[in-house]
C-alpha positions as CSV (number, residue, x, y, z in Angstrom):
1,M,0.0,0.0,0.0
2,R,1.3,3.5,-0.9
3,R,0.9,6.8,0.8
4,I,0.8,10.3,-0.7
5,D,4.0,12.2,0.2
6,R,3.8,15.1,2.5
7,E,5.1,17.5,-0.1
8,T,2.3,16.4,-2.5
9,V,-0.3,16.7,0.2
10,Q,0.8,20.3,0.9
11,K,0.8,21.1,-2.8
12,I,-2.8,19.8,-3.1
13,L,-3.9,21.8,0.0
14,D,-2.2,25.0,-1.3
15,T,-3.6,24.7,-4.8
16,A,-7.2,23.8,-3.9
17,D,-9.5,26.8,-4.0
18,I,-12.4,26.3,-1.6
19,V,-14.8,28.4,-3.7
20,D,-13.9,26.4,-6.8
21,V,-14.4,23.1,-5.1
22,V,-17.7,23.9,-3.4
23,S,-19.0,25.4,-6.6
24,D,-18.9,22.0,-8.2
25,F,-21.7,21.0,-5.8
26,V,-23.4,24.2,-4.6
27,S,-24.6,27.3,-6.5
28,L,-22.7,30.2,-4.8
29,K,-23.3,33.9,-4.8
30,R,-20.8,36.5,-3.7
31,R,-21.7,38.4,-0.5
32,G,-19.0,40.8,0.6
33,A,-15.7,39.1,0.9
34,N,-17.3,35.6,1.1
35,Y,-19.7,33.5,-0.9
36,I,-23.0,32.0,0.3
37,G,-25.4,29.3,-0.9
38,L,-27.9,26.6,0.2
39,C,-26.3,24.0,2.4
40,P,-25.8,20.7,0.7
41,F,-26.0,18.8,4.0
42,H,-29.5,19.7,5.0
43,N,-32.7,21.2,3.7
44,E,-33.0,25.0,3.9
45,R,-34.8,27.8,2.0
46,T,-32.6,30.7,3.2
47,P,-28.9,30.3,2.4
48,S,-26.7,29.8,5.4
49,F,-23.7,28.0,3.9
50,S,-20.8,30.4,3.8
51,V,-17.5,29.9,1.9
52,S,-14.5,32.0,2.7
53,R,-11.7,32.0,0.1
54,S,-9.3,33.9,2.3
55,K,-9.6,31.4,5.1
56,G,-10.0,28.4,2.8
57,I,-13.0,27.0,4.7
58,C,-16.8,26.6,4.3
59,K,-19.3,26.4,7.1
60,C,-23.1,26.0,7.5
61,F,-24.3,28.2,10.3
62,S,-27.5,26.1,10.7
63,C,-26.3,22.5,10.8
64,G,-22.6,23.3,11.6
65,K,-21.1,21.1,8.8
66,G,-18.3,22.3,6.6
67,G,-14.5,22.5,6.8
68,S,-11.7,22.8,4.3
69,A,-11.9,21.6,0.7
70,V,-10.7,18.1,1.9
71,G,-13.2,18.0,4.8
72,F,-16.0,19.2,2.6
73,L,-15.4,16.4,0.1
74,M,-15.1,13.8,2.8
75,E,-18.4,14.8,4.3
76,L,-20.4,15.3,1.1
77,E,-19.1,12.5,-1.0
78,Q,-18.4,10.0,1.8
79,L,-14.7,9.8,0.8
80,S,-11.7,8.8,2.9
81,Y,-9.0,11.3,3.6
82,N,-6.7,9.9,0.8
83,E,-9.6,9.6,-1.6
84,A,-10.4,13.3,-1.1
85,L,-6.8,14.2,-1.7
86,R,-6.7,12.2,-4.9
87,Y,-9.9,13.8,-6.1
88,L,-8.4,17.2,-5.7
89,A,-5.1,16.2,-7.3
90,K,-7.1,15.0,-10.3
91,K,-9.2,18.1,-10.5
92,Y,-6.1,20.4,-10.5
93,G,-3.8,18.2,-12.6
94,I,-1.3,17.6,-9.7
95,E,1.0,14.6,-10.1
96,I,0.8,12.4,-7.1
97,K,4.0,11.3,-5.6
98,D,3.6,8.5,-3.0
99,H,5.8,6.1,-1.2
100,E,5.5,2.7,0.4
101,V,4.2,3.1,3.9
102,S,5.9,1.8,7.0
103,E,4.6,-1.3,8.8
104,Q,2.9,0.8,11.4
105,E,1.3,3.1,8.8
106,R,0.2,0.0,6.8
107,E,-1.5,-1.5,9.9
108,R,-3.2,1.8,10.7
109,E,-4.5,2.6,7.2
110,S,-4.9,-0.6,5.2
111,E,-8.0,-2.1,6.9
112,R,-10.6,0.0,5.0
113,E,-8.8,-0.3,1.6
114,S,-8.3,-4.0,2.1
115,M,-11.9,-4.6,2.9
116,L,-13.0,-2.6,-0.1
117,A,-10.6,-4.5,-2.3
118,I,-11.8,-7.9,-1.2
119,N,-15.5,-6.8,-1.7
120,E,-14.6,-5.7,-5.2
121,F,-13.0,-9.1,-5.8
122,A,-16.0,-10.9,-4.4
123,M,-18.4,-9.0,-6.6
124,K,-16.5,-9.9,-9.8
125,Y,-16.3,-13.5,-8.5
126,F,-20.1,-13.6,-8.1
127,E,-20.7,-12.0,-11.5
128,E,-18.4,-14.5,-13.2
129,I,-20.2,-17.4,-11.7
130,L,-23.6,-16.1,-12.8
131,T,-22.8,-15.7,-16.5
132,G,-19.7,-17.8,-17.0
133,T,-20.6,-21.2,-15.3
134,D,-23.2,-23.8,-15.9
135,D,-24.5,-23.6,-12.3
136,G,-24.7,-19.8,-12.5
137,R,-26.6,-19.9,-15.8
138,D,-28.9,-22.8,-14.9
139,I,-29.8,-21.5,-11.4
140,G,-29.0,-17.8,-10.8
141,L,-29.4,-16.5,-14.3
142,A,-32.5,-18.6,-14.8
143,Y,-34.0,-17.0,-11.7
144,F,-33.4,-13.4,-12.9
145,R,-34.8,-14.4,-16.3
146,E,-37.9,-15.7,-14.6
147,R,-38.2,-12.4,-12.7
148,G,-38.0,-10.6,-16.0
149,I,-34.6,-9.0,-15.5
150,N,-32.7,-8.3,-18.7
151,D,-28.9,-8.4,-19.3
152,A,-28.6,-4.6,-19.1
153,M,-29.9,-4.5,-15.6
154,I,-27.8,-7.5,-14.5
155,K,-24.8,-5.7,-15.7
156,R,-25.8,-2.3,-14.3
157,F,-26.5,-3.6,-10.8
158,H,-23.6,-6.2,-11.0
159,L,-25.9,-9.1,-10.0
160,G,-24.3,-12.4,-9.3
161,Y,-24.6,-15.9,-8.0
162,S,-22.6,-18.0,-5.4
163,Y,-21.8,-21.7,-5.7
164,E,-23.5,-24.1,-3.3
165,R,-20.0,-25.4,-2.3
166,R,-19.3,-24.5,1.3
167,D,-16.0,-22.6,1.0
168,D,-15.4,-21.9,-2.7
169,L,-15.1,-18.1,-2.2
170,Y,-12.8,-18.6,0.8
171,N,-10.5,-20.8,-1.2
172,T,-10.5,-18.7,-4.3
173,A,-9.8,-15.5,-2.4
174,T,-7.0,-16.8,-0.2
175,K,-5.3,-18.4,-3.3
176,A,-5.5,-14.9,-4.9
177,G,-3.5,-13.5,-2.0
178,F,-6.3,-12.0,0.2
179,S,-6.1,-12.3,3.9
180,E,-8.7,-14.5,5.6
181,K,-9.0,-11.7,8.3
182,F,-10.7,-9.4,5.8
183,L,-13.0,-12.2,4.5
184,F,-14.2,-12.5,8.1
185,D,-14.3,-8.8,8.8
186,T,-16.4,-8.1,5.7
187,G,-18.7,-11.0,6.6
188,L,-18.1,-12.8,3.3
189,C,-17.1,-15.8,5.3
190,Y,-17.6,-16.9,8.9
191,R,-16.1,-19.6,11.1
192,T,-18.5,-22.2,12.6
193,E,-18.4,-23.5,16.2
194,R,-16.6,-26.5,14.9
195,G,-13.9,-24.3,13.4
196,S,-14.7,-24.9,9.7
197,V,-15.1,-21.9,7.3
198,N,-18.3,-21.3,5.4
199,D,-19.1,-18.8,2.7
200,R,-22.0,-16.6,4.0
201,F,-23.7,-16.3,0.6
202,R,-23.4,-19.8,-0.8
203,S,-26.2,-21.0,-3.0
204,R,-27.8,-17.5,-3.3
205,V,-28.3,-14.9,-6.0
206,I,-26.2,-11.8,-5.0
207,Y,-27.1,-8.1,-4.9
208,P,-24.0,-5.9,-4.3
209,V,-24.6,-2.7,-2.2
210,F,-22.7,0.4,-3.4
211,T,-21.9,3.7,-1.6
212,V,-22.9,6.9,-3.3
213,S,-19.3,7.1,-4.8
214,G,-19.5,3.5,-6.2
215,K,-17.6,1.5,-3.7
216,V,-18.8,-2.0,-2.9
217,V,-19.4,-2.2,0.8
218,A,-21.8,-5.1,1.3
219,F,-23.9,-7.8,-0.3
220,G,-27.4,-9.1,0.0
221,G,-28.1,-12.8,-0.9
222,R,-31.4,-14.4,-1.6
223,T,-31.9,-18.2,-1.4
224,L,-33.7,-20.0,-4.2
225,R,-34.7,-22.9,-2.0
226,K,-38.3,-23.5,-0.8
227,D,-37.0,-24.7,2.6
228,K,-38.6,-22.5,5.2
229,E,-35.9,-23.3,7.7
230,V,-33.4,-21.4,5.5
231,A,-33.5,-17.6,5.8
232,K,-34.8,-16.0,2.6
233,Y,-32.3,-13.1,2.7
234,V,-28.9,-12.9,4.2
235,N,-27.0,-9.6,4.4
236,S,-23.5,-8.5,5.1
237,P,-23.0,-7.7,8.8
238,E,-22.0,-4.2,9.7
239,S,-18.2,-3.5,9.5
240,A,-15.6,-0.8,9.4
241,I,-16.8,0.0,5.8
242,Y,-20.5,-0.7,6.1
243,R,-23.3,0.7,8.2
244,K,-26.6,-0.4,7.0
245,S,-28.4,2.7,8.4
246,H,-26.2,4.9,6.2
247,E,-26.6,3.2,2.8
248,L,-29.5,3.1,0.3
249,Y,-29.6,0.3,-2.3
250,G,-29.5,1.7,-5.8
251,L,-28.5,5.2,-4.9
252,Y,-25.3,5.0,-6.9
253,Q,-27.2,4.0,-10.0
254,A,-30.1,6.5,-9.4
255,K,-28.4,9.7,-8.2
256,Q,-28.2,11.4,-11.6
257,A,-31.8,10.6,-12.4
258,I,-32.8,11.9,-8.9
259,V,-31.1,15.2,-9.6
260,R,-32.5,15.5,-13.1
261,K,-36.1,14.8,-12.0
262,D,-35.6,16.5,-8.6
263,K,-37.4,13.6,-6.9
264,C,-36.5,10.4,-5.2
265,I,-38.8,7.4,-5.2
266,L,-38.4,5.2,-2.2
267,V,-39.3,1.5,-2.3
268,E,-38.4,-1.5,-0.1
269,G,-36.5,-4.3,-1.8
270,Y,-33.7,-5.0,-4.3
271,M,-36.0,-6.3,-7.1
272,D,-38.3,-3.3,-6.7
273,V,-35.4,-1.0,-7.5
274,I,-34.1,-3.1,-10.4
275,S,-37.5,-3.6,-12.1
276,M,-38.4,0.1,-11.8
277,H,-35.0,1.0,-13.4
278,Q,-35.7,-1.5,-16.1
279,S,-39.1,0.1,-16.8
280,G,-37.4,3.5,-17.4
281,V,-38.1,5.0,-13.9
282,E,-34.5,5.4,-12.7
283,N,-34.8,7.8,-9.7
284,V,-35.6,4.9,-7.4
285,V,-33.8,3.6,-4.3
286,A,-34.6,1.1,-1.5
287,S,-34.1,1.0,2.2
288,S,-33.5,-2.7,1.8
289,G,-36.3,-3.9,4.0
290,T,-35.4,-1.8,7.1
291,S,-37.0,1.2,8.6
292,L,-35.7,4.5,7.3
293,T,-32.9,6.1,9.3
294,E,-31.6,9.6,9.6
295,G,-28.4,8.6,7.8
296,Q,-30.4,7.3,4.8
297,I,-32.6,10.4,4.7
298,R,-29.5,12.7,4.7
299,L,-28.2,10.8,1.7
300,I,-31.5,11.5,-0.2
301,H,-31.5,15.1,0.9
302,R,-28.1,15.7,-0.8
303,F,-29.8,15.2,-4.1
304,T,-33.4,16.4,-3.8
305,E,-36.0,17.8,-1.4
306,N,-38.9,15.7,-2.9
307,V,-39.6,12.1,-1.9
308,T,-42.3,9.8,-3.0
309,V,-42.7,6.6,-0.9
310,I,-44.4,3.7,-2.7
311,Y,-46.3,1.1,-0.6
312,D,-47.7,-2.2,-1.8
313,S,-51.3,-3.0,-1.1
314,D,-50.7,-4.7,2.3
315,P,-52.5,-2.5,5.0
316,A,-50.4,-4.0,7.9
317,G,-47.2,-3.3,6.0
318,I,-48.3,0.3,5.3
319,K,-49.1,1.0,9.0
320,A,-45.8,-0.5,10.1
321,S,-43.9,1.8,7.6
322,L,-45.6,5.0,8.5
323,R,-43.3,5.7,11.4
324,G,-40.3,6.2,9.2
325,I,-42.0,8.9,7.3
326,D,-41.8,11.3,10.3
327,L,-38.0,11.3,9.9
328,L,-38.4,12.5,6.3
329,L,-40.7,15.3,7.4
330,A,-38.4,16.3,10.2
331,E,-35.6,16.7,7.7
332,G,-37.7,19.2,5.8
333,L,-38.4,17.0,2.8
334,N,-41.6,17.3,0.8
335,V,-43.1,13.8,1.2
336,K,-45.7,12.2,-0.9
337,V,-46.9,8.6,-0.8
338,M,-48.6,6.2,-3.1
339,S,-50.2,2.8,-2.7
340,L,-50.3,0.4,-5.6
341,P,-53.3,-1.7,-6.8
342,D,-54.3,-4.7,-4.8
343,G,-51.9,-7.6,-5.2
344,D,-49.1,-5.4,-6.7
345,D,-45.7,-4.4,-5.4
346,P,-43.3,-2.0,-7.3
347,D,-41.5,-5.0,-8.9
348,S,-44.7,-6.6,-10.3
349,F,-46.2,-3.3,-11.2
350,A,-43.1,-2.2,-13.2
351,Q,-42.9,-5.6,-14.9
352,T,-46.5,-5.5,-16.1
353,H,-46.6,-1.8,-17.2
354,T,-44.8,0.3,-19.7
355,S,-42.5,3.2,-18.6
356,Q,-45.1,5.8,-19.6
357,E,-47.8,3.9,-17.7
358,V,-45.7,3.8,-14.6
359,E,-44.9,7.5,-14.9
360,D,-48.6,8.4,-15.4
361,Y,-49.7,6.3,-12.4
362,L,-47.1,8.0,-10.2
363,E,-48.3,11.4,-11.5
364,T,-52.0,10.8,-10.8
365,N,-51.9,8.7,-7.6
366,E,-49.3,10.5,-5.5
367,E,-50.9,11.8,-2.3
368,D,-49.7,14.2,0.4
369,F,-48.4,12.1,3.3
370,I,-50.5,13.7,6.1
371,T,-53.7,13.3,4.1
372,F,-52.7,9.7,3.3
373,K,-51.9,8.9,6.9
374,T,-55.1,10.5,8.2
375,R,-57.1,8.4,5.7
376,I,-55.3,5.1,6.5
377,L,-55.4,5.5,10.3
378,M,-58.9,6.8,10.6
379,E,-60.3,4.0,8.4
380,G,-58.6,1.5,10.6
381,A,-59.9,3.2,13.8
382,G,-63.6,3.1,12.7
383,A,-66.0,4.4,15.3
384,D,-63.8,3.3,18.3
385,P,-63.1,6.6,20.2
386,I,-59.9,5.3,21.9
387,A,-58.5,4.1,18.5
388,R,-59.5,7.4,16.9
389,S,-57.8,9.3,19.7
390,K,-54.6,7.3,19.2
391,A,-54.7,7.8,15.5
392,I,-55.2,11.6,15.8
393,Q,-52.3,11.8,18.3
394,S,-50.1,9.9,15.7
395,I,-51.1,12.4,13.0
396,V,-50.4,15.4,15.2
397,R,-47.0,14.0,16.1
398,S,-46.2,13.8,12.4
399,I,-47.3,17.4,11.9
400,A,-45.1,18.5,14.9
401,T,-42.0,17.2,13.2
402,I,-42.4,19.5,10.2
403,P,-39.8,22.3,10.6
404,D,-41.4,24.9,8.3
405,Q,-43.9,26.9,10.4
406,I,-46.1,27.9,7.4
407,T,-46.4,24.3,6.1
408,Q,-47.1,23.1,9.7
409,S,-49.9,25.8,10.0
410,V,-51.5,24.7,6.8
411,Y,-51.7,21.1,8.0
412,I,-53.1,22.1,11.3
413,D,-55.9,24.0,9.6
414,N,-56.6,21.0,7.3
415,C,-56.6,18.5,10.1
416,S,-58.9,20.8,12.3
417,R,-61.5,20.8,9.5
418,S,-61.2,17.2,8.4
419,L,-61.1,15.7,11.9
420,S,-63.5,18.2,13.5
421,I,-61.1,19.2,16.3
422,D,-60.6,22.7,17.6
423,E,-57.5,24.2,16.0
424,K,-56.3,25.6,19.4
425,I,-56.3,22.1,20.9
426,L,-54.2,20.9,17.9
427,R,-51.7,23.7,18.3
428,L,-51.3,23.1,22.0
429,Q,-50.7,19.4,21.4
430,I,-48.2,20.2,18.6
431,A,-46.4,22.7,20.9
432,R,-46.1,20.0,23.5
433,Y,-44.7,17.4,21.0
434,S,-42.3,19.9,19.5
435,A,-40.9,20.7,23.0
436,E,-40.5,17.0,23.7
437,H,-38.7,16.5,20.4
438,A,-36.4,19.5,21.0
439,E,-35.5,18.3,24.4
440,Q,-34.7,14.8,23.1
441,Q,-32.6,16.3,20.3
442,A,-30.7,18.4,22.9
443,R,-30.0,15.3,25.0
444,E,-28.8,13.3,22.0
445,A,-26.6,16.2,20.9
446,Q,-25.1,16.5,24.3
447,R,-24.5,12.7,24.4
448,E,-22.7,12.8,21.1
449,R,-20.5,15.7,22.3
450,N,-19.6,13.7,25.3
451,R,-18.8,10.7,23.2
452,A,-16.7,12.7,20.8
453,A,-14.8,14.3,23.8
454,A,-14.1,10.8,25.1
455,G,-12.9,9.6,21.7
456,L,-15.8,7.1,21.3
457,P,-17.6,6.5,17.9
458,A,-21.0,8.1,17.3
459,D,-24.3,6.3,17.2
460,P,-23.4,3.4,19.5
461,A,-26.9,1.9,19.1
462,E,-26.3,1.4,15.4
463,D,-22.8,0.1,15.6
464,H,-22.9,-3.7,16.0
465,T,-19.3,-4.4,15.2
466,A,-18.1,-4.4,18.7
467,V,-19.3,-4.2,22.3
468,L,-18.2,-0.9,23.7
469,A,-17.0,-0.9,27.3
470,P,-15.0,1.6,29.3
471,P,-11.3,0.8,29.8
472,A,-10.8,-1.5,32.8
473,K,-8.4,0.8,34.5
474,T,-10.5,4.0,34.1
475,P,-13.1,4.4,36.8
476,P,-16.3,6.3,35.8
477,A,-16.2,10.0,36.5
478,K,-17.7,11.2,39.7
479,P,-20.4,13.9,39.6
480,S,-17.9,16.4,41.2
481,D,-15.4,15.6,38.4
482,E,-18.0,16.1,35.8
483,R,-19.0,19.4,37.2
484,R,-15.4,20.5,37.4
485,N,-14.7,19.5,33.8
486,S,-17.8,21.2,32.6
487,F,-16.8,24.4,34.4
488,L,-13.3,24.3,32.9
489,A,-14.3,23.4,29.4
490,P,-15.0,26.9,28.0
491,Y,-11.7,28.2,29.3
492,E,-9.8,25.4,27.8
493,R,-11.6,25.8,24.5
494,E,-10.9,29.5,24.4
495,L,-7.1,28.9,24.9
496,V,-7.0,26.2,22.3
497,A,-8.9,28.4,19.8
498,Y,-6.1,31.0,20.0
499,A,-3.5,28.3,19.3
500,V,-5.5,27.1,16.3
501,R,-6.2,30.5,14.9
502,F,-2.9,32.3,15.6
503,G,-0.5,29.6,16.8
504,M,2.5,30.7,14.6
505,C,2.1,34.5,15.2
506,Y,4.7,36.3,17.3
507,I,3.5,37.4,20.7
508,C,6.5,38.3,22.9
509,D,10.3,37.7,23.6
510,L,11.5,35.2,26.2
511,S,14.7,36.1,28.2
512,E,17.0,33.1,28.5
513,G,20.1,32.9,30.7
514,D,21.9,35.6,32.6
515,D,23.4,37.2,29.5
516,G,20.2,38.9,28.5
517,T,19.7,36.8,25.3
518,V,16.1,36.6,24.1
519,R,14.2,34.4,21.7
520,P,10.8,35.2,20.1
521,L,7.8,33.2,21.2
522,N,4.8,32.5,19.1
523,V,1.3,32.0,20.5
524,L,1.5,28.2,20.6
525,D,4.9,28.3,22.3
526,Y,3.7,30.8,24.8
527,I,0.5,28.8,25.7
528,C,2.4,25.5,26.1
529,Q,5.2,27.1,28.2
530,E,2.6,28.8,30.5
531,L,0.8,25.5,31.0
532,R,4.1,23.6,31.6
533,M,5.2,26.1,34.3
534,D,2.2,25.2,36.4
535,D,1.9,21.6,35.3
536,I,-1.5,22.2,33.8
537,S,-3.1,19.7,31.4
538,F,-6.4,19.8,29.7
539,T,-9.3,17.9,31.2
540,D,-11.1,17.8,27.8
541,P,-9.4,15.0,25.7
542,L,-10.4,16.6,22.5
543,M,-8.7,19.9,23.4
544,E,-5.5,17.9,24.4
545,Q,-5.6,16.1,21.1
546,T,-6.0,19.4,19.2
547,I,-3.0,21.0,20.9
548,S,-1.0,17.8,20.1
549,Y,-1.9,18.2,16.4
550,C,-0.8,21.9,16.6
551,L,2.5,20.9,18.1
552,S,3.1,18.2,15.5
553,A,2.2,20.6,12.7
554,S,4.5,23.3,14.1
555,E,7.6,21.1,13.6
556,S,7.5,21.8,9.9
557,W,6.9,25.6,10.4
558,P,10.6,26.9,10.1
559,A,11.1,25.2,6.7
560,A,7.7,26.2,5.5
561,Y,8.2,29.8,6.6
562,D,11.6,30.0,4.9
563,A,10.2,28.6,1.6
564,E,7.2,30.9,1.6
565,S,9.2,34.1,2.6
566,S,11.7,33.3,-0.2
567,R,8.9,32.9,-2.7
568,L,7.2,36.1,-1.6
569,E,10.6,38.0,-1.6
570,A,11.2,36.9,-5.2
571,L,7.8,38.2,-6.2
572,R,8.4,41.5,-4.4
573,K,11.7,42.0,-6.1
574,A,10.2,41.1,-9.5
575,S,7.3,43.5,-9.0
576,I,9.6,46.3,-8.0
577,S,11.9,45.7,-10.9
578,E,9.0,45.7,-13.4
579,G,7.4,48.7,-11.7
580,V,10.7,50.7,-11.8
581,E,11.2,49.9,-15.5
582,Q,7.6,51.1,-16.2
583,I,8.1,54.3,-14.2
584,R,11.3,55.2,-15.9
585,M,9.7,54.7,-19.3
586,T,6.6,56.9,-18.5
587,A,7.7,59.5,-15.9
588,D,8.4,63.1,-17.0
589,D,11.3,64.1,-14.7
590,L,13.7,62.8,-12.1
591,D,11.7,64.1,-9.1
592,S,8.7,62.2,-10.4
593,I,10.8,59.0,-10.9
594,S,12.2,59.3,-7.4
595,R,8.8,59.8,-5.8
596,L,7.0,57.1,-7.8
597,E,9.8,54.6,-7.0
598,R,9.5,55.3,-3.3
599,E,5.8,54.8,-3.4
600,L,6.2,51.6,-5.4
601,T,8.8,50.2,-2.9
602,D,6.6,51.1,0.1
603,R,3.5,49.5,-1.6
604,E,5.3,46.3,-2.4
605,N,6.9,46.1,1.0
606,A,3.5,46.5,2.6
607,A,2.1,43.8,0.3
608,Y,4.9,41.5,1.2
609,E,4.4,42.0,5.0
610,T,0.6,41.4,4.6
611,A,1.2,38.2,2.6
612,I,3.7,36.9,5.2
613,D,1.3,37.7,8.0
614,N,-1.6,36.0,6.2
615,Y,0.5,32.9,5.7
616,T,1.6,32.9,9.3
617,V,-2.0,33.3,10.6
618,G,-3.3,30.6,8.3
619,Y,-0.6,28.0,8.7
620,L,-1.9,25.9,11.5
621,R,-5.5,26.3,10.6
622,R,-4.8,25.1,7.0
623,I,-3.2,21.9,8.3
624,L,-5.8,21.2,11.0
625,L,-8.8,21.9,8.7
626,S,-7.4,19.2,6.3
627,C,-6.1,16.7,8.8
628,D,-7.2,13.1,8.8
629,N,-8.7,13.2,12.3
630,D,-12.4,13.8,12.1
631,S,-12.8,15.2,15.6
632,V,-9.9,17.6,15.4
633,R,-11.0,18.7,12.0
634,R,-14.5,19.5,13.2
635,V,-13.4,21.4,16.3
636,A,-10.8,23.4,14.3
637,T,-13.6,24.3,11.8
638,D,-15.8,25.6,14.6
639,M,-12.9,27.6,16.1
640,V,-11.9,29.5,12.9
641,T,-15.4,30.3,11.6
642,S,-17.5,33.2,12.6
643,R,-21.0,33.8,11.5
644,H,-20.9,37.6,11.7
645,S,-18.5,40.2,10.1
646,L,-18.4,43.9,10.5
647,S,-20.2,46.0,7.9
648,K,-18.2,48.0,5.4
649,I,-19.8,51.1,6.9
650,H,-17.9,50.5,10.2
651,T,-14.6,49.5,8.6
652,K,-14.4,52.1,5.9
653,Y,-13.7,55.1,8.0
654,A,-12.1,53.6,11.1
655,K,-9.5,51.1,12.0
656,I,-11.2,48.3,14.0
657,A,-8.9,46.4,16.3
658,T,-9.1,42.7,15.6
659,D,-8.1,39.6,17.7
660,R,-5.0,39.5,15.5
661,D,-4.1,43.0,16.6
662,R,-4.8,42.3,20.3
663,L,-2.9,39.0,20.8
664,Q,-0.6,40.4,23.4
665,E,-3.6,41.2,25.5
666,L,-6.0,38.4,24.7
667,V,-3.8,35.3,24.9
668,P,-2.3,36.1,28.4
669,L,-5.8,36.9,29.5
670,A,-7.1,33.5,28.3
671,V,-4.2,31.8,30.1
672,Y,-4.8,33.5,33.4
673,N,-8.6,33.0,33.0
674,L,-7.9,29.2,32.8
675,K,-5.5,29.3,35.8
676,C,-8.1,31.3,37.8
677,A,-10.8,28.8,36.9
678,L,-8.6,25.9,38.0
679,I,-8.1,27.7,41.4
680,E,-11.8,28.3,41.6
681,A,-12.6,24.7,40.9
682,E,-10.1,23.5,43.6
683,I,-11.6,26.0,46.1
684,A,-15.0,24.6,45.5
685,Q,-13.7,21.0,45.9
686,I,-12.0,22.0,49.2
687,N,-15.1,23.7,50.5
688,G,-17.0,20.5,49.8
689,E,-14.4,18.5,51.8
690,I,-14.6,21.0,54.7
691,K,-18.4,20.5,54.9
692,A,-18.0,16.8,54.8
693,V,-15.4,17.0,57.7
694,Y,-17.8,19.2,59.7
695,A,-20.6,16.7,59.2
696,S,-18.6,13.8,60.4
697,A,-18.6,12.9,64.1
698,P,-16.4,13.7,65.9
699,G,-14.5,15.2,62.8
700,D,-10.9,15.2,61.9
701,R,-9.5,18.5,63.3
702,E,-6.1,18.1,61.8
703,H,-7.4,17.4,58.4
704,L,-9.8,20.3,58.8
705,R,-6.9,22.6,59.6
706,E,-5.0,21.5,56.5
707,L,-8.0,22.1,54.3
708,M,-8.6,25.6,55.7
709,E,-4.9,26.5,55.2
710,R,-5.0,25.3,51.6
711,N,-8.2,27.2,51.1
712,L,-6.6,30.4,52.4
713,E,-3.5,29.8,50.2
714,L,-5.7,29.4,47.1
715,N,-7.7,32.5,47.9
716,N,-4.5,34.6,48.2
717,L,-3.3,33.1,44.9
718,K,-6.6,34.0,43.3
719,K,-6.2,37.6,44.5
720,Q,-2.8,37.8,42.9
721,L,-4.1,36.5,39.6
722,S,-6.9,39.1,39.6
723,V,-4.2,41.7,39.3
724,Y,-3.1,40.1,36.0
725,L,-6.7,39.8,34.9
726,G,-7.2,43.5,35.6
727,E,-10.6,42.8,37.2
728,R,-12.0,43.8,40.6
729,I,-14.1,40.7,40.7
730,L,-12.0,37.8,41.9
731,S,-13.9,35.0,40.2
732,P,-13.1,34.1,36.5
733,R,-15.4,35.5,34.0
734,R,-18.6,33.4,33.5
735,R,-19.5,32.3,30.0
């Protein structure tokens, strides 16, 4: 396995224009110094997705997603770090220089690529069996022919067949040089209790599952046996490359049609998708028999705001599927539904009707979801008042999930009239459900923040690849520890933000030795030195990790600065030389030549200083915004983006002091704020211990005396720090 050289990575990052990259996916309009457009990560009517060319970042101020050009591509196209770099290299015609990775790098980075490679191999293996062997043609291909699937669809969806032999794929793959580890990790094979190896999909027709970018991440296999003891469908287990809740079957083949028609049709099964595509209706995807998830809905929303859900004629199946539609509404999508004639499903309906007939049926039979749900549930409730009450509550819950207030109000009015219920009662109930939903979202968001800070993966309920347990040697945090960490978090974050935003900027000189020698300190050095002096470490693991990335990136700063300053100096000299030549050709007299040359030199010198300062300010943020660590990349993006900027009216006639101008004031203040907060936290802890000692009988007088002495010492230290903070109030500033 090969890794892109650091020099090539830096060239890619330096060349990539964030506006140019984002414009490939989002329509942008200039607004002041930045650009703005509709966020590609969520549904919105008012643009909140801002792109800053000067900072090299994009950010949605509604959903919070964004980052550098690399981060944007990774998030939007579901690419790995290296895949995003190669995409940009291809876009800008940059030759990729790579090298063979070390053993440690290989172990760390090869798992995903190896699993994708073995899935690609397995897909071709299944395809070859289907069309190139007697068993495949007689069994697998005959089945698809019986279902009416033609060769074009078999090729388009890469359908296949697996031998009935117990371990043929295992033997073929290992002979081809693939590790058995990845055969087990992807779920292509499994080991029985007796220790033998079995192919998971043997004697089944195969449906490969692709990501939106065309990578094979999983398979579905259908048995052709009539034996009821054998599972009809077997699917790949979740793995490092496959999360069922984040994939939609057929999206890779359907995404262009979805964009073209500005609509996504959602069905349930593999054959439903294939038959609809064969009939000419190509904007169709499937949830593969599972309830819709937020991850799947976000995938749809990347391509369209309009979704039509097709149900078959089974009333029980329709009612069971209604719950997933609320997630579509909550995402702000325009949802319509359609039920097929009795006895039909999307597969059979597409097989027995022409493309035009299918399109016409969709056009005339689509129904608004709330109206559809009301009809289905109220018909099932009949005259039973309890059943009707539950049905109405379910309908009202669906309306409460709709984010657009006008749309929600229209539905309330319609339901009030159709259900003969006072509109005020409906609005009160919707307000209650909305509050419950907002509270639940806040809890989930806080839980995810806590998991990210602890370095744990997101969505643990959906991740079945491993059982998560806390490290054996790490006891759970006490409530007092949690309160302390929560109290310190904003002070730590503020300090790290200065390191990320201005880490390489000069802040002061440090005297060394008795001979009066000094060396310049940048912001990152100053912060780290101040923390080392008092043996302070961050309580937030993510802040500690971010600082570590800053320190690692700073190691290449001297060489990078020398190279950039040399480049800018050469440009400055060339500009002056060209300008002097032009002046001497056009000026009227020697005095004019002398004056214009001085002005030219001053102007080019100022431009040089500005360019050097911009490079210095942006150095760490450029590296962190494009690093391969998702958590660090996200926190760096949040730290360097600001939703608001000063109006030109305020900046045209007056010099406004920026954070960059006030570093010598702001950074020491942030350091002392953190130190004062640490003292405040320890004082609170000691006060709690003093209360506990007083409450004990007879009480430990010696321990009490020690605590009170320490309390006095800390309060004196807090008074001293208040002098540095320049505040009369002795407590650190509250956030």
